[in-house]
MIDOSE-1310 file (N, C-alpha, C; in nm, 2 decimals, decimal comma, always signed):
residues 158
mafn	+2,38/+0,76/+0,08/+2,43/+0,71/-0,05/+2,34/+0,77/-0,15; +2,37/+0,85/-0,22/+2,30/+0,88/-0,36/+2,33/+0,79/-0,48; +2,21/+0,76/-0,54/+2,22/+0,69/-0,68/+2,23/+0,80/-0,77; +2,27/+0,77/-0,91/+2,26/+0,87/-1,00/+2,24/+0,81/-1,15
nrtt	+2,21/+0,70/-1,19/+2,18/+0,65/-1,31/+2,04/+0,62/-1,31; +1,98/+0,64/-1,41/+1,81/+0,60/-1,43/+1,78/+0,45/-1,40; +1,85/+0,37/-1,45/+1,81/+0,24/-1,45/+1,84/+0,20/-1,28; +1,94/+0,23/-1,21/+1,93/+0,22/-1,07/+1,83/+0,29/-0,98
lits	+1,80/+0,41/-1,03/+1,70/+0,50/-0,95/+1,57/+0,43/-0,98; +1,52/+0,38/-1,09/+1,39/+0,34/-1,13/+1,40/+0,18/-1,04; +1,49/+0,09/-1,06/+1,51/-0,01/-0,98/+1,50/+0,01/-0,83; +1,58/+0,09/-0,80/+1,54/+0,11/-0,63/+1,42/+0,18/-0,59
gell	+1,34/+0,25/-0,68/+1,21/+0,32/-0,65/+1,11/+0,18/-0,64; +1,13/+0,10/-0,73/+1,05/+0,00/-0,73/+1,07/-0,12/-0,62; +1,18/-0,11/-0,58/+1,23/-0,21/-0,43/+1,14/-0,10/-0,32; +1,19/+0,00/-0,34/+1,13/+0,08/-0,22/+0,98/+0,07/-0,17
tgym	+0,91/+0,09/-0,29/+0,77/+0,10/-0,28/+0,72/-0,03/-0,29; +0,77/-0,16/-0,33/+0,72/-0,28/-0,34/+0,62/-0,29/-0,47; +0,63/-0,20/-0,56/+0,55/-0,19/-0,67/+0,61/-0,19/-0,80; +0,60/-0,29/-0,89/+0,66/-0,29/-1,04/+0,60/-0,23/-1,12
flds	+0,64/-0,11/-1,18/+0,55/-0,04/-1,28/+0,58/-0,09/-1,39; +0,46/-0,10/-1,48/+0,43/-0,14/-1,61/+0,49/-0,04/-1,71; +0,50/+0,09/-1,67/+0,55/+0,20/-1,74/+0,65/+0,27/-1,66; +0,78/+0,24/-1,67/+0,88/+0,27/-1,57/+0,90/+0,42/-1,60
eilw	+0,87/+0,47/-1,74/+0,89/+0,63/-1,74/+0,82/+0,72/-1,66; +0,69/+0,65/-1,58/+0,62/+0,75/-1,51/+0,69/+0,74/-1,36; +0,74/+0,65/-1,33/+0,82/+0,64/-1,20/+0,96/+0,73/-1,20; +1,01/+0,73/-1,35/+1,14/+0,82/-1,38/+1,07/+0,97/-1,35
ealq	+0,96/+1,01/-1,40/+0,91/+1,12/-1,39/+0,88/+1,19/-1,25; +0,86/+1,08/-1,16/+0,82/+1,09/-1,04/+0,94/+1,14/-0,93; +1,06/+1,10/-0,99/+1,18/+1,11/-0,91/+1,24/+1,24/-0,95; +1,20/+1,33/-1,06/+1,26/+1,44/-1,11/+1,22/+1,55/-1,02
asgs	+1,31/+1,64/-0,95/+1,31/+1,73/-0,90/+1,30/+1,86/-1,01; +1,23/+1,96/-0,97/+1,25/+2,10/-1,08/+1,42/+2,13/-1,09; +1,42/+2,15/-1,23/+1,56/+2,16/-1,26/+1,69/+2,08/-1,28; +1,60/+1,94/-1,28/+1,66/+1,80/-1,30/+1,76/+1,83/-1,44
ntah	+1,84/+1,74/-1,45/+1,89/+1,73/-1,58/+1,82/+1,67/-1,68; +1,68/+1,65/-1,67/+1,57/+1,60/-1,75/+1,49/+1,71/-1,76; +1,53/+1,85/-1,74/+1,42/+1,95/-1,75/+1,34/+1,98/-1,86; +1,44/+1,92/-1,99/+1,38/+1,94/-2,11/+1,24/+1,85/-2,16
mype	+1,26/+1,72/-2,07/+1,13/+1,64/-2,09/+1,04/+1,70/-1,95; +1,07/+1,73/-1,85/+1,00/+1,74/-1,74/+1,01/+1,89/-1,68; +0,96/+1,99/-1,75/+1,01/+2,11/-1,71/+0,96/+2,17/-1,57; +0,86/+2,10/-1,52/+0,82/+2,12/-1,38/+0,87/+1,99/-1,29
gnkr	+0,94/+1,92/-1,35/+0,98/+1,80/-1,26/+0,87/+1,71/-1,22; +0,86/+1,67/-1,10/+0,74/+1,59/-1,07/+0,62/+1,67/-1,03; +0,62/+1,78/-1,02/+0,51/+1,86/-0,98/+0,37/+1,84/-1,01; +0,36/+1,80/-1,14/+0,23/+1,76/-1,18/+0,19/+1,60/-1,13
lami	+0,28/+1,51/-1,11/+0,24/+1,37/-1,08/+0,23/+1,41/-0,91; +0,27/+1,50/-0,87/+0,24/+1,52/-0,71/+0,13/+1,58/-0,68; +0,07/+1,64/-0,77/-0,08/+1,68/-0,76/-0,17/+1,56/-0,77; -0,15/+1,48/-0,87/-0,25/+1,36/-0,88/-0,20/+1,26/-0,75
gdaa	-0,07/+1,25/-0,70/-0,06/+1,19/-0,61/-0,11/+1,22/-0,45; -0,12/+1,36/-0,44/-0,19/+1,42/-0,33/-0,34/+1,39/-0,34; -0,39/+1,39/-0,44/-0,56/+1,37/-0,46/-0,58/+1,22/-0,44; -0,48/+1,14/-0,50/-0,47/+0,98/-0,48/-0,44/+0,93/-0,34
lkla	-0,36/+1,02/-0,29/-0,34/+0,97/-0,13/-0,48/+0,99/-0,05; -0,51/+1,12/-0,06/-0,64/+1,15/+0,02/-0,75/+1,05/-0,01; -0,78/+1,01/-0,15/-0,89/+0,93/-0,20/-0,87/+0,77/-0,13; -0,75/+0,73/-0,14/-0,73/+0,60/-0,09/-0,75/+0,58/+0,07
ildg	-0,71/+0,70/+0,14/-0,74/+0,70/+0,29/-0,89/+0,70/+0,31; -0,94/+0,79/+0,25/-1,10/+0,80/+0,26/-1,16/+0,67/+0,24; -1,14/+0,62/+0,11/-1,19/+0,50/+0,07/-1,18/+0,37/+0,16; -1,04/+0,39/+0,24/-1,01/+0,27/+0,34/-1,08/+0,31/+0,45
lrsr	-1,11/+0,41/+0,49/-1,19/+0,46/+0,60/-1,34/+0,45/+0,61; -1,40/+0,46/+0,47/-1,53/+0,45/+0,47/-1,61/+0,36/+0,54; -1,56/+0,25/+0,57/-1,63/+0,13/+0,62/-1,65/+0,14/+0,77; -1,55/+0,21/+0,82/-1,54/+0,20/+0,98/-1,64/+0,30/+1,05
nlpr	-1,72/+0,37/+0,97/-1,83/+0,44/+1,04/-1,78/+0,55/+1,14; -1,66/+0,61/+1,10/-1,62/+0,71/+1,16/-1,70/+0,87/+1,13; -1,71/+0,94/+1,25/-1,76/+1,08/+1,19/-1,66/+1,14/+1,07; -1,73/+1,24/+1,00/-1,65/+1,31/+0,91/-1,53/+1,37/+0,98
gsmd	-1,55/+1,44/+1,10/-1,44/+1,51/+1,15/-1,32/+1,43/+1,19; -1,36/+1,31/+1,22/-1,24/+1,21/+1,26/-1,18/+1,18/+1,15; -1,24/+1,12/+1,04/-1,18/+1,10/+0,89/-1,10/+1,23/+0,86; -1,16/+1,33/+0,85/-1,08/+1,45/+0,80/-0,94/+1,47/+0,89
sivq	-0,96/+1,45/+1,03/-0,82/+1,47/+1,11/-0,73/+1,34/+1,08; -0,79/+1,23/+1,04/-0,67/+1,12/+1,01/-0,63/+1,16/+0,87; -0,68/+1,21/+0,77/-0,63/+1,27/+0,65/-0,52/+1,37/+0,67; -0,56/+1,46/+0,74/-0,50/+1,58/+0,77/-0,36/+1,51/+0,85
rivn	-0,35/+1,45/+0,93/-0,22/+1,39/+0,98/-0,14/+1,31/+0,89; -0,18/+1,25/+0,80/-0,11/+1,15/+0,71/-0,07/+1,26/+0,59; -0,16/+1,33/+0,52/-0,10/+1,40/+0,42/-0,02/+1,54/+0,44; -0,01/+1,58/+0,55/+0,03/+1,73/+0,58/+0,20/+1,70/+0,52
ninl	+0,25/+1,82/+0,46/+0,39/+1,78/+0,40/+0,50/+1,78/+0,52; +0,47/+1,81/+0,64/+0,57/+1,77/+0,74/+0,59/+1,64/+0,76; +0,48/+1,55/+0,76/+0,45/+1,44/+0,78/+0,50/+1,34/+0,66; +0,48/+1,40/+0,54/+0,53/+1,33/+0,42/+0,69/+1,32/+0,40
ervg	+0,74/+1,45/+0,44/+0,88/+1,48/+0,45/+0,94/+1,38/+0,57; +0,88/+1,38/+0,68/+0,96/+1,27/+0,76/+0,94/+1,15/+0,73; +0,84/+1,11/+0,66/+0,82/+0,96/+0,60/+0,95/+0,95/+0,50; +0,96/+1,03/+0,42/+1,04/+1,03/+0,31/+1,18/+1,04/+0,37
rrih	+1,22/+1,12/+0,45/+1,35/+1,10/+0,51/+1,39/+0,94/+0,58; +1,29/+0,91/+0,66/+1,32/+0,79/+0,71/+1,32/+0,66/+0,62; +1,28/+0,68/+0,51/+1,28/+0,57/+0,39/+1,40/+0,61/+0,30; +1,49/+0,72/+0,32/+1,60/+0,77/+0,23/+1,55/+0,81/+0,11
ledl	+1,45/+0,85/+0,10/+1,38/+0,89/-0,04/+1,46/+0,99/-0,13; +1,54/+1,07/-0,04/+1,61/+1,19/-0,09/+1,73/+1,10/-0,16; +1,78/+0,99/-0,15/+1,87/+0,94/-0,23/+1,83/+0,89/-0,38; +1,68/+0,87/-0,37/+1,64/+0,85/-0,53/+1,62/+0,98/-0,61
vnrn	+1,58/+1,11/-0,54/+1,56/+1,22/-0,63/+1,67/+1,28/-0,72; +1,62/+1,27/-0,83/+1,73/+1,32/-0,96/+1,70/+1,48/-0,94; +1,82/+1,51/-0,90/+1,79/+1,69/-0,87/+1,89/+1,78/-0,97; +1,88/+1,90/-0,95/+1,95/+2,00/-1,04/+2,09/+1,97/-0,98
psqq	+2,18/+1,93/-1,10/+2,32/+1,92/-1,07/+2,39/+2,03/-0,99; +2,33/+2,14/-1,00/+2,40/+2,24/-0,93/+2,36/+2,25/-0,79; +2,26/+2,19/-0,74/+2,21/+2,21/-0,61/+2,30/+2,10/-0,53; +2,33/+2,17/-0,41/+2,41/+2,14/-0,31/+2,36/+2,09/-0,17
gdvp	+2,40/+2,01/-0,09/+2,36/+2,01/+0,03/+2,24/+1,89/+0,02; +2,16/+1,90/+0,11/+2,04/+1,80/+0,14/+1,91/+1,83/+0,05; +1,83/+1,75/+0,01/+1,74/+1,78/-0,05/+1,62/+1,85/+0,03; +1,60/+1,96/-0,02/+1,49/+2,05/+0,06/+1,35/+1,95/+0,10
prtv	+1,31/+2,00/+0,18/+1,19/+1,92/+0,26/+1,08/+1,91/+0,16; +1,05/+2,01/+0,08/+0,93/+2,03/+0,00/+0,94/+1,93/-0,12; +1,07/+1,91/-0,17/+1,12/+1,82/-0,26/+1,12/+1,69/-0,23; +1,10/+1,64/-0,12/+1,10/+1,53/-0,05/+0,96/+1,47/-0,03
sdtl	+0,88/+1,57/+0,03/+0,73/+1,54/+0,03/+0,66/+1,54/-0,10; +0,71/+1,62/-0,21/+0,66/+1,63/-0,35/+0,70/+1,50/-0,42; +0,82/+1,45/-0,39/+0,85/+1,35/-0,45/+0,78/+1,20/-0,40; +0,76/+1,20/-0,27/+0,68/+1,11/-0,21/+0,51/+1,11/-0,27
eail	+0,46/+1,22/-0,28/+0,33/+1,22/-0,34/+0,35/+1,20/-0,53; +0,46/+1,23/-0,58/+0,46/+1,21/-0,71/+0,46/+1,05/-0,72; +0,54/+0,98/-0,62/+0,53/+0,84/-0,67/+0,39/+0,77/-0,63; +0,32/+0,81/-0,54/+0,20/+0,77/-0,53/+0,09/+0,80/-0,66
gavh	+0,11/+0,93/-0,71/+0,06/+0,96/-0,84/+0,10/+0,87/-0,94; +0,23/+0,84/-0,94/+0,26/+0,74/-1,05/+0,19/+0,61/-1,04; +0,20/+0,56/-0,90/+0,12/+0,43/-0,89/-0,01/+0,43/-0,94; -0,08/+0,53/-0,90/-0,23/+0,55/-0,91/-0,25/+0,55/-1,07
ldsg	-0,16/+0,61/-1,15/-0,17/+0,61/-1,30/-0,14/+0,48/-1,36; -0,03/+0,44/-1,30/+0,01/+0,33/-1,36/-0,05/+0,18/-1,34; -0,14/+0,19/-1,21/-0,23/+0,09/-1,18/-0,35/+0,07/-1,24; -0,39/+0,19/-1,31/-0,51/+0,21/-1,36/-0,60/+0,27/-1,25
sdlg	-0,57/+0,35/-1,16/-0,66/+0,41/-1,05/-0,69/+0,30/-0,96; -0,61/+0,22/-0,94/-0,64/+0,11/-0,82/-0,61/+0,15/-0,70; -0,69/+0,20/-0,62/-0,67/+0,24/-0,47/-0,60/+0,15/-0,39; -0,64/-0,01/-0,41/-0,57/-0,08/-0,34/-0,41/-0,09/-0,36
avrl	-0,37/-0,08/-0,50/-0,24/-0,07/-0,52/-0,18/+0,04/-0,44; -0,24/+0,18/-0,45/-0,20/+0,31/-0,38/-0,18/+0,26/-0,23; -0,30/+0,22/-0,16/-0,26/+0,17/-0,03/-0,16/+0,07/+0,01; -0,14/-0,01/-0,08/-0,05/-0,11/-0,05/+0,10/-0,03/-0,06
vman	+0,14/+0,05/-0,13/+0,27/+0,13/-0,14/+0,25/+0,23/-0,01; +0,15/+0,25/+0,00/+0,14/+0,37/+0,11/+0,17/+0,27/+0,24; +0,14/+0,16/+0,26/+0,18/+0,06/+0,36/+0,34/+0,01/+0,34; +0,38/-0,01/+0,25/+0,49/-0,02/+0,24/+0,61/+0,09/+0,27
lglw	+0,56/+0,23/+0,24/+0,64/+0,32/+0,27/+0,62/+0,36/+0,40; +0,52/+0,33/+0,47/+0,50/+0,37/+0,60/+0,40/+0,46/+0,66; +0,31/+0,48/+0,54/+0,23/+0,61/+0,55/+0,09/+0,54/+0,59; +0,07/+0,41/+0,58/-0,08/+0,33/+0,61/-0,02/+0,22/+0,69
pees	-0,06/+0,21/+0,84/+0,01/+0,10/+0,92/-0,07/-0,07/+0,85; -0,17/-0,07/+0,80/-0,23/-0,18/+0,76/-0,28/-0,17/+0,63; -0,26/-0,24/+0,53/-0,30/-0,22/+0,39/-0,45/-0,25/+0,42; -0,49/-0,33/+0,47/-0,65/-0,36/+0,45/-0,75/-0,31/+0,58
qpsa	-0,69/-0,28/+0,70/-0,76/-0,24/+0,82/-0,68/-0,11/+0,88; -0,70/+0,01/+0,83/-0,64/+0,12/+0,89/-0,67/+0,12/+1,04; -0,57/+0,15/+1,12/-0,57/+0,15/+1,25/-0,63/+0,30/+1,29; -0,72/+0,29/+1,40/-0,79/+0,41/+1,46/-0,69/+0,50/+1,50
sl	-0,56/+0,45/+1,54/-0,46/+0,56/+1,56/-0,39/+0,62/+1,47; -0,43/+0,63/+1,36/-0,35/+0,68/+1,23/-0,36/+0,82/+1,28
């Protein structure tokens, strides 16, 4: 089921993430695919937020793992399993994130895999910025979305 109005998409995004945005405009930006009907406001869609989200995602994982005394290689392996675009797209599809993407009106069919993974990263970037760079908030949203098994104690089986 695809949603199409701004208020519905923002509310649905907040329900999905379990995070109430102080500035809903940043979530709205995170939901924009390139070429959406808001291209005049966000010419690159959510790409800039996705870059921030990618970095915030990695930092939140590493910060959550730092107290576990894992070798650097193990930490890197966990990060790569979580942040790779195939995993992000899989998680995004499982939570039906494609229903929240405001995409180009002429685009037909399924939302492309890269758009799903970029949107997931963009949402995490939006949380990072909206929360004042609170990695705990980012990890909580990661847990709510299924990217982080436990908010406070990351599992060794990540």
